Short mmCIF file of the C-alpha atoms (twelve columns), coordinates in Angstrom:
data_MODEL
# 
_entry.id   MODEL 
# 
loop_
_atom_site.group_PDB 
_atom_site.id 
_atom_site.type_symbol 
_atom_site.label_atom_id 
_atom_site.label_alt_id 
_atom_site.label_comp_id 
_atom_site.label_asym_id 
_atom_site.label_seq_id 
_atom_site.Cartn_x 
_atom_site.Cartn_y 
_atom_site.Cartn_z 
_atom_site.pdbx_PDB_model_num 
ATOM 1   C CA . MET A 1   18.250  -10.852 10.664  1 
ATOM 2   C CA . HIS A 2   20.456  -10.028 13.976  1 
ATOM 3   C CA . MET A 3   20.813  -6.210  15.194  1 
ATOM 4   C CA . PRO A 4   24.601  -6.854  14.531  1 
ATOM 5   C CA . CYS A 5   24.719  -6.831  11.141  1 
ATOM 6   C CA . ARG A 6   22.015  -4.524  10.301  1 
ATOM 7   C CA . LYS A 7   24.611  -1.789  12.508  1 
ATOM 8   C CA . TYR A 8   27.357  -3.293  10.500  1 
ATOM 9   C CA . PHE A 9   25.843  -2.970  6.679   1 
ATOM 10  C CA . LEU A 10  24.442  0.919   8.085   1 
ATOM 11  C CA . CYS A 11  27.921  2.377   9.361   1 
ATOM 12  C CA . VAL A 12  28.681  1.400   5.811   1 
ATOM 13  C CA . ILE A 13  26.529  3.379   3.958   1 
ATOM 14  C CA . ILE A 14  27.495  5.839   6.850   1 
ATOM 15  C CA . CYS A 15  30.912  5.848   5.397   1 
ATOM 16  C CA . CYS A 16  30.624  5.616   2.379   1 
ATOM 17  C CA . CYS A 17  28.074  9.323   2.525   1 
ATOM 18  C CA . LEU A 18  30.842  10.961  5.019   1 
ATOM 19  C CA . LEU A 19  34.478  9.552   3.504   1 
ATOM 20  C CA . PRO A 20  35.378  12.158  0.088   1 
ATOM 21  C CA . LEU A 21  38.512  10.877  -1.194  1 
ATOM 22  C CA . ARG A 22  39.456  14.960  -1.654  1 
ATOM 23  C CA . PRO A 23  37.463  17.831  -0.600  1 
ATOM 24  C CA . LEU A 24  34.041  18.035  -2.023  1 
ATOM 25  C CA . ALA A 25  35.180  21.471  -3.546  1 
ATOM 26  C CA . GLN A 26  37.959  19.630  -5.203  1 
ATOM 27  C CA . LEU A 27  35.641  16.349  -5.684  1 
ATOM 28  C CA . SER A 28  35.583  16.168  -9.972  1 
ATOM 29  C CA . PRO A 29  32.060  15.206  -11.648 1 
ATOM 30  C CA . ASN A 30  33.813  11.150  -12.259 1 
ATOM 31  C CA . ASP A 31  34.567  11.307  -8.259  1 
ATOM 32  C CA . SER A 32  31.393  11.930  -7.777  1 
ATOM 33  C CA . ALA A 33  29.393  9.345   -9.854  1 
ATOM 34  C CA . VAL A 34  32.353  6.501   -8.862  1 
ATOM 35  C CA . ARG A 35  30.862  7.433   -5.625  1 
ATOM 36  C CA . ALA A 36  27.266  7.406   -6.350  1 
ATOM 37  C CA . ALA A 37  27.468  3.985   -7.179  1 
ATOM 38  C CA . ALA A 38  29.454  2.395   -4.688  1 
ATOM 39  C CA . ILE A 39  26.922  3.975   -2.222  1 
ATOM 40  C CA . SER A 40  24.681  2.412   -4.200  1 
ATOM 41  C CA . ASN A 41  25.861  -0.962  -4.794  1 
ATOM 42  C CA . THR A 42  26.410  -0.840  -0.813  1 
ATOM 43  C CA . ILE A 43  22.534  0.077   0.073   1 
ATOM 44  C CA . GLU A 44  21.570  -3.328  -2.395  1 
ATOM 45  C CA . GLN A 45  23.999  -5.585  -1.001  1 
ATOM 46  C CA . TYR A 46  22.349  -4.104  2.518   1 
ATOM 47  C CA . HIS A 47  18.754  -5.096  1.131   1 
ATOM 48  C CA . GLN A 48  20.138  -8.857  -0.134  1 
ATOM 49  C CA . PHE A 49  21.493  -9.974  3.399   1 
ATOM 50  C CA . ILE A 50  18.636  -8.683  4.815   1 
ATOM 51  C CA . LYS A 51  16.848  -11.548 3.136   1 
ATOM 52  C CA . ILE A 52  18.403  -14.125 4.378   1 
ATOM 53  C CA . GLY A 53  16.505  -15.121 7.873   1 
ATOM 54  C CA . ALA A 54  15.173  -11.429 8.107   1 
ATOM 55  C CA . PRO A 55  11.742  -11.103 10.146  1 
ATOM 56  C CA . LEU A 56  9.973   -11.275 7.413   1 
ATOM 57  C CA . TYR A 57  10.694  -14.729 6.782   1 
ATOM 58  C CA . ASN A 58  9.010   -15.743 10.483  1 
ATOM 59  C CA . GLY A 59  5.295   -16.397 9.700   1 
ATOM 60  C CA . PRO A 60  3.162   -19.121 9.731   1 
ATOM 61  C CA . GLN A 61  2.525   -20.593 6.143   1 
ATOM 62  C CA . TYR A 62  -0.034  -19.071 4.262   1 
ATOM 63  C CA . VAL A 63  -2.616  -22.537 2.802   1 
ATOM 64  C CA . GLU A 64  -3.823  -21.934 -0.555  1 
ATOM 65  C CA . TYR A 65  -7.647  -21.958 -1.464  1 
ATOM 66  C CA . VAL A 66  -8.196  -20.113 -4.630  1 
ATOM 67  C CA . LEU A 67  -8.467  -23.906 -6.045  1 
ATOM 68  C CA . ASN A 68  -11.743 -24.085 -3.835  1 
ATOM 69  C CA . ILE A 69  -13.622 -20.769 -5.994  1 
ATOM 70  C CA . ASN A 70  -15.131 -21.546 -8.723  1 
ATOM 71  C CA . VAL A 71  -15.805 -17.478 -9.521  1 
ATOM 72  C CA . GLY A 72  -13.150 -15.410 -8.685  1 
ATOM 73  C CA . HIS A 73  -10.163 -14.305 -6.493  1 
ATOM 74  C CA . PRO A 74  -9.358  -13.086 -3.600  1 
ATOM 75  C CA . PHE A 75  -6.804  -11.438 -4.118  1 
ATOM 76  C CA . PHE A 76  -6.431  -7.122  -4.884  1 
ATOM 77  C CA . LEU A 77  -6.348  -7.646  -8.273  1 
ATOM 78  C CA . THR A 78  -4.866  -10.852 -9.558  1 
ATOM 79  C CA . ALA A 79  -4.134  -14.160 -7.843  1 
ATOM 80  C CA . ASN A 80  0.214   -13.436 -9.146  1 
ATOM 81  C CA . TYR A 81  2.419   -12.384 -5.872  1 
ATOM 82  C CA . ASP A 82  4.279   -8.640  -7.195  1 
ATOM 83  C CA . ASP A 83  7.655   -9.636  -7.454  1 
ATOM 84  C CA . LYS A 84  8.691   -5.804  -7.171  1 
ATOM 85  C CA . GLY A 85  6.171   -5.325  -4.617  1 
ATOM 86  C CA . SER A 86  8.197   -3.673  -1.570  1 
ATOM 87  C CA . ILE A 87  6.846   -3.497  2.719   1 
ATOM 88  C CA . LEU A 88  8.524   -1.551  6.341   1 
ATOM 89  C CA . TYR A 89  7.769   -4.602  8.481   1 
ATOM 90  C CA . ASP A 90  8.544   -4.211  11.980  1 
ATOM 91  C CA . GLY A 91  10.882  -0.861  11.203  1 
ATOM 92  C CA . ILE A 92  12.887  -2.394  9.056   1 
ATOM 93  C CA . PHE A 93  12.223  -1.814  4.635   1 
ATOM 94  C CA . TYR A 94  12.383  -4.858  1.934   1 
ATOM 95  C CA . LYS A 95  12.045  -3.811  -1.671  1 
ATOM 96  C CA . ASP A 96  12.106  -6.311  -4.924  1 
ATOM 97  C CA . VAL A 97  9.651   -9.158  -2.812  1 
ATOM 98  C CA . PRO A 98  6.971   -11.363 -3.433  1 
ATOM 99  C CA . LEU A 99  3.977   -9.334  -2.356  1 
ATOM 100 C CA . LYS A 100 0.435   -9.908  -2.503  1 
ATOM 101 C CA . HIS A 101 -2.861  -9.042  0.011   1 
ATOM 102 C CA . ASP A 102 -5.457  -11.290 0.776   1 
ATOM 103 C CA . LEU A 103 -8.757  -9.432  0.881   1 
ATOM 104 C CA . VAL A 104 -10.834 -12.072 1.784   1 
ATOM 105 C CA . LYS A 105 -8.364  -13.115 5.066   1 
ATOM 106 C CA . ASN A 106 -7.135  -9.320  5.693   1 
ATOM 107 C CA . GLU A 107 -3.963  -10.217 5.214   1 
ATOM 108 C CA . VAL A 108 -0.175  -9.863  3.130   1 
ATOM 109 C CA . ILE A 109 1.632   -12.891 2.233   1 
ATOM 110 C CA . THR A 110 4.927   -13.137 0.493   1 
ATOM 111 C CA . LYS A 111 6.989   -15.744 -0.079  1 
ATOM 112 C CA . ASP A 112 10.274  -17.873 2.074   1 
ATOM 113 C CA . PRO A 113 13.645  -17.469 0.758   1 
ATOM 114 C CA . ASN A 114 13.676  -20.534 -1.414  1 
ATOM 115 C CA . ASN A 115 10.022  -19.413 -3.845  1 
ATOM 116 C CA . SER A 116 8.335   -22.261 -2.258  1 
ATOM 117 C CA . LEU A 117 5.861   -21.491 0.108   1 
ATOM 118 C CA . GLY A 118 3.367   -18.822 1.122   1 
ATOM 119 C CA . LEU A 119 4.282   -17.118 4.340   1 
ATOM 120 C CA . ILE A 120 1.375   -14.520 6.201   1 
ATOM 121 C CA . LEU A 121 2.914   -11.422 7.118   1 
ATOM 122 C CA . SER A 122 1.866   -10.274 10.654  1 
ATOM 123 C CA . GLY A 123 -0.355  -7.237  10.518  1 
ATOM 124 C CA . GLU A 124 1.138   -5.000  13.130  1 
ATOM 125 C CA . LYS A 125 4.357   -4.768  12.047  1 
ATOM 126 C CA . VAL A 126 2.692   -4.105  8.082   1 
ATOM 127 C CA . SER A 127 3.463   0.152   8.175   1 
ATOM 128 C CA . TYR A 128 2.668   0.417   4.685   1 
ATOM 129 C CA . PHE A 129 3.420   -2.009  1.834   1 
ATOM 130 C CA . THR A 130 3.874   -0.992  -1.949  1 
ATOM 131 C CA . ILE A 131 2.107   -3.997  -5.290  1 
ATOM 132 C CA . PHE A 132 1.581   -3.142  -8.742  1 
ATOM 133 C CA . GLY A 133 1.668   0.688   -8.374  1 
ATOM 134 C CA . HIS A 134 -0.630  1.507   -4.968  1 
ATOM 135 C CA . THR A 135 0.235   1.977   -1.701  1 
ATOM 136 C CA . PHE A 136 -1.662  0.193   1.060   1 
ATOM 137 C CA . LEU A 137 -1.219  2.194   4.274   1 
ATOM 138 C CA . ARG A 138 -2.577  0.495   7.802   1 
ATOM 139 C CA . LEU A 139 -4.707  1.949   9.943   1 
ATOM 140 C CA . VAL A 140 -5.789  1.284   13.641  1 
ATOM 141 C CA . ARG A 141 -9.256  1.545   14.485  1 
ATOM 142 C CA . ASP A 142 -9.327  4.205   17.755  1 
ATOM 143 C CA . SER A 143 -11.424 6.211   19.596  1 
ATOM 144 C CA . SER A 144 -11.073 9.137   17.636  1 
ATOM 145 C CA . ASN A 145 -11.669 7.373   14.050  1 
ATOM 146 C CA . ARG A 146 -14.904 4.930   15.043  1 
ATOM 147 C CA . PRO A 147 -16.680 3.875   13.552  1 
ATOM 148 C CA . VAL A 148 -15.909 5.209   11.051  1 
ATOM 149 C CA . ILE A 149 -11.822 3.365   10.019  1 
ATOM 150 C CA . SER A 150 -12.357 -0.360  11.088  1 
ATOM 151 C CA . THR A 151 -8.446  -1.727  11.332  1 
ATOM 152 C CA . GLY A 152 -6.926  -2.697  7.991   1 
ATOM 153 C CA . PHE A 153 -4.511  -1.841  4.879   1 
ATOM 154 C CA . TYR A 154 -6.306  0.840   3.181   1 
ATOM 155 C CA . ASP A 155 -5.181  1.989   -0.885  1 
ATOM 156 C CA . LEU A 156 -3.678  5.153   -0.625  1 
ATOM 157 C CA . LEU A 157 -5.333  6.667   -4.039  1 
ATOM 158 C CA . TYR A 158 -4.333  10.602  -3.397  1 
ATOM 159 C CA . ASN A 159 -2.343  11.832  -0.931  1 
ATOM 160 C CA . GLY A 160 -1.645  15.643  -0.855  1 
ATOM 161 C CA . LYS A 161 -1.326  18.583  1.391   1 
ATOM 162 C CA . GLY A 162 -3.296  17.982  4.517   1 
ATOM 163 C CA . ILE A 163 -5.832  15.712  2.583   1 
ATOM 164 C CA . GLN A 164 -6.121  11.677  1.183   1 
ATOM 165 C CA . LEU A 165 -8.589  10.206  -0.523  1 
ATOM 166 C CA . LEU A 166 -8.550  6.714   0.842   1 
ATOM 167 C CA . GLU A 167 -10.186 3.144   -0.892  1 
ATOM 168 C CA . LYS A 168 -11.137 -0.152  1.205   1 
ATOM 169 C CA . GLU A 169 -11.364 -2.757  -0.797  1 
ATOM 170 C CA . THR A 170 -13.391 -5.980  0.801   1 
ATOM 171 C CA . LYS A 171 -13.929 -9.452  -0.495  1 
ATOM 172 C CA . ALA A 172 -16.013 -12.009 0.699   1 
ATOM 173 C CA . ILE A 173 -16.807 -15.515 -0.704  1 
ATOM 174 C CA . ASP A 174 -20.867 -16.769 -0.891  1 
ATOM 175 C CA . GLU A 175 -22.027 -19.585 -2.257  1 
ATOM 176 C CA . SER A 176 -25.091 -21.268 -4.047  1 
ATOM 177 C CA . ILE A 177 -26.866 -24.279 -4.417  1 
ATOM 178 C CA . SER A 178 -28.677 -25.600 -7.617  1 
ATOM 179 C CA . SER A 179 -29.918 -28.584 -9.182  1 
ATOM 180 C CA . TYR A 180 -27.322 -28.436 -12.689 1 
ATOM 181 C CA . ASP A 181 -24.107 -26.681 -10.537 1 
ATOM 182 C CA . GLY A 182 -24.161 -27.678 -7.171  1 
ATOM 183 C CA . LEU A 183 -22.846 -26.074 -4.916  1 
ATOM 184 C CA . ARG A 184 -20.726 -23.226 -6.079  1 
ATOM 185 C CA . ARG A 185 -18.443 -21.174 -4.426  1 
ATOM 186 C CA . PHE A 186 -17.731 -17.953 -5.716  1 
ATOM 187 C CA . VAL A 187 -16.255 -14.198 -4.427  1 
ATOM 188 C CA . VAL A 188 -18.165 -10.803 -3.459  1 
ATOM 189 C CA . ASP A 189 -16.394 -7.888  -4.244  1 
ATOM 190 C CA . GLY A 190 -17.297 -3.963  -2.121  1 
ATOM 191 C CA . TRP A 191 -15.885 -0.970  -2.196  1 
ATOM 192 C CA . SER A 192 -16.128 1.631   0.760   1 
ATOM 193 C CA . PHE A 193 -14.195 5.363   -0.184  1 
ATOM 194 C CA . TYR A 194 -12.512 7.718   2.940   1 
ATOM 195 C CA . ILE A 195 -10.835 11.407  2.919   1 
ATOM 196 C CA . ARG A 196 -8.880  12.460  5.399   1 
ATOM 197 C CA . LYS A 197 -9.095  16.490  6.181   1 
ATOM 198 C CA . ASP A 198 -7.543  17.871  9.027   1 
ATOM 199 C CA . ASN A 199 -6.694  14.367  10.684  1 
ATOM 200 C CA . VAL A 200 -10.021 13.752  10.488  1 
ATOM 201 C CA . TYR A 201 -11.863 10.251  8.833   1 
ATOM 202 C CA . HIS A 202 -14.765 10.494  6.604   1 
ATOM 203 C CA . SER A 203 -16.442 8.039   5.074   1 
ATOM 204 C CA . VAL A 204 -17.198 8.973   1.596   1 
ATOM 205 C CA . SER A 205 -20.220 7.469   -1.212  1 
ATOM 206 C CA . SER A 206 -21.835 9.858   -3.025  1 
ATOM 207 C CA . LYS A 207 -21.254 14.153  -4.256  1 
ATOM 208 C CA . SER A 208 -22.776 15.295  -1.510  1 
ATOM 209 C CA . ASP A 209 -20.541 13.279  0.995   1 
ATOM 210 C CA . VAL A 210 -18.280 14.702  -0.790  1 
ATOM 211 C CA . LEU A 211 -19.145 18.413  -0.646  1 
ATOM 212 C CA . ASN A 212 -20.169 18.260  3.159   1 
ATOM 213 C CA . ILE A 213 -17.048 17.592  3.722   1 
ATOM 214 C CA . LEU A 214 -15.400 20.192  1.493   1 
ATOM 215 C CA . LYS A 215 -17.840 22.612  2.238   1 
ATOM 216 C CA . ASP A 216 -16.131 25.615  3.070   1 
ATOM 217 C CA . LYS A 217 -15.168 24.904  -0.896  1 
ATOM 218 C CA . LYS A 218 -18.722 23.879  -2.398  1 
ATOM 219 C CA . SER A 219 -20.007 26.560  -4.922  1 
ATOM 220 C CA . GLU A 220 -16.416 25.875  -6.592  1 
ATOM 221 C CA . LEU A 221 -16.430 22.086  -5.981  1 
ATOM 222 C CA . ASN A 222 -20.026 21.822  -7.705  1 
ATOM 223 C CA . GLN A 223 -18.728 24.107  -11.019 1 
ATOM 224 C CA . PHE A 224 -15.852 22.046  -11.777 1 
ATOM 225 C CA . ILE A 225 -17.880 18.492  -11.418 1 
ATOM 226 C CA . ARG A 226 -20.416 20.224  -13.997 1 
ATOM 227 C CA . LYS A 227 -17.886 21.710  -16.241 1 
ATOM 228 C CA . ASN A 228 -16.160 18.157  -16.275 1 
ATOM 229 C CA . LYS A 229 -19.145 15.586  -15.895 1 
ATOM 230 C CA . LEU A 230 -17.613 13.906  -13.152 1 
ATOM 231 C CA . ASN A 231 -19.869 10.830  -12.925 1 
ATOM 232 C CA . PHE A 232 -19.761 9.062   -9.360  1 
ATOM 233 C CA . LYS A 233 -22.144 6.130   -10.302 1 
ATOM 234 C CA . ARG A 234 -20.228 5.496   -13.205 1 
ATOM 235 C CA . ASP A 235 -16.583 6.227   -12.484 1 
ATOM 236 C CA . LYS A 236 -17.587 7.047   -8.049  1 
ATOM 237 C CA . GLU A 237 -13.256 7.126   -7.666  1 
ATOM 238 C CA . GLY A 238 -11.423 8.293   -10.729 1 
ATOM 239 C CA . ALA A 239 -14.828 10.944  -9.734  1 
ATOM 240 C CA . LEU A 240 -13.003 11.070  -6.005  1 
ATOM 241 C CA . LYS A 241 -8.855  11.056  -7.095  1 
ATOM 242 C CA . SER A 242 -9.839  14.243  -9.465  1 
ATOM 243 C CA . ILE A 243 -12.590 16.645  -6.957  1 
ATOM 244 C CA . VAL A 244 -9.970  15.647  -4.435  1 
ATOM 245 C CA . ALA A 245 -6.837  17.005  -6.083  1 
ATOM 246 C CA . TYR A 246 -8.994  20.234  -7.501  1 
ATOM 247 C CA . TYR A 247 -9.115  20.428  -3.614  1 
ATOM 248 C CA . ASP A 248 -5.884  20.573  -2.579  1 
ATOM 249 C CA . THR A 249 -4.899  23.035  -5.692  1 
ATOM 250 C CA . MET A 250 -6.929  25.445  -4.519  1 
ATOM 251 C CA . PRO A 251 -5.721  28.450  -2.005  1 
ATOM 252 C CA . LYS A 252 -7.580  28.286  1.711   1 
# 
């Protein structure tokens, strides 16, 4: 989208917000409702307008390969697009756009405005995206978090006061050959969990890892785990979310 067009629509939105029909103290409920509706409508028109010729649709074509896989698929949750996805891309926020996440290739894909082609989005331009109720942050490996974090997209499971819980799901395609089935290609899944505390990332795979990371409340967390019968082997994600959320409520 051209910069003058963006500036024009942003100016319209700002004017709607700043230009009252009469002094604020004299605004009636009806006036407030009309102005709120006008602002909402203008913002919606802006989002629809930026879809035409937007940077979001400048990526290379995505080539589907799911039909070459016998068991499973390479995407997050489903091979379908989430038509209500949202994304902050190259500094521009887009909502209600079709998105899906290829976990094998670590790519985010959208459709072109005509819904005919899949397009690969530049990972470096993605700040975050939301699909199927999950928010994915793009984290970059650097000297402070190496080797804990690799560059890629992480599912934000919990976002609290000074603490976050993130999940990194990975998928890989493996092959097997037998005289009965011949060559078969199937998807292998993997999951890793991370706690970000005081701006430091920690890999976590067990109860002892959590208690070591949150050692300032180790005794209280042990009691919480026993009381709620949290089982890391049966439901690691659920146990981690419960512990981190409880820790976040405790006085520091």
